Steps between C-alpha positions, in 0.01 A plus 500: 500500500242481219705453188301571181533182295346358188453134405569429134561190281861394448684670211749302291776724651409379852583137427867505600410666834228247569722199421800632703304601807286183491810277480704685758231565753363143481852355518569675831159515663365148444568190704455300182818642357705492817705190411518549128825607334478819292619302191188280537245757622550794255492322162219259598278759668548740212343229280209471746438873483515487118251211500262703716526808277446292189148407616228702331318542840799654677484867589745728676387821664759764593478747786670824397518858597185688385709777337765270349386161371867394437574494874397147611414453866377140473307250295279190510506212249177302490272285287136588436232241452262282697771410757729802509866460599735754648851412405700784649454831679796731545540842649834684523632492857481877563130500401371206710237534766333782300208291366653455158477115502139525613421748219668262251290208624185711479595608144477144379122498543493134591304302762753424765289216633575315178863612481820309569860620498807315387800681649525543876748760628548688819330798331191320363445270794369775736279629227365154429425454868322835503306389192425160643271397214798421278662155491872433457547244219847500339393240243269729308764612258 
């Protein structure tokens, strides 16, 4: 199925969706979080996401329906610069394996050979293996 999508920058109205899906999907798809209590993970990781978004070099691209930009299919949060960083890539479960994550990565316009990523999940790991130029480095926050 070739779903017509657009990639756009994050709107202010998208922020709650991005925070909620990032927190929940990372909590339940990452080995890093496996043994953390919810009372520890959610407040502390919310602060980490806030710190990432407070950086002037942070961008967030949204994949949405071409005919309705309010319908979010996924997003990527990344930093631009000499050594780009991908912090998080998310695609709604019903829209996975349709090339949306790949389109989001391509939309960043960054050199993947110089890129690292900070959050490893069951969803991003296969993509990172496919795009083997990227390096996992959780300390680049």
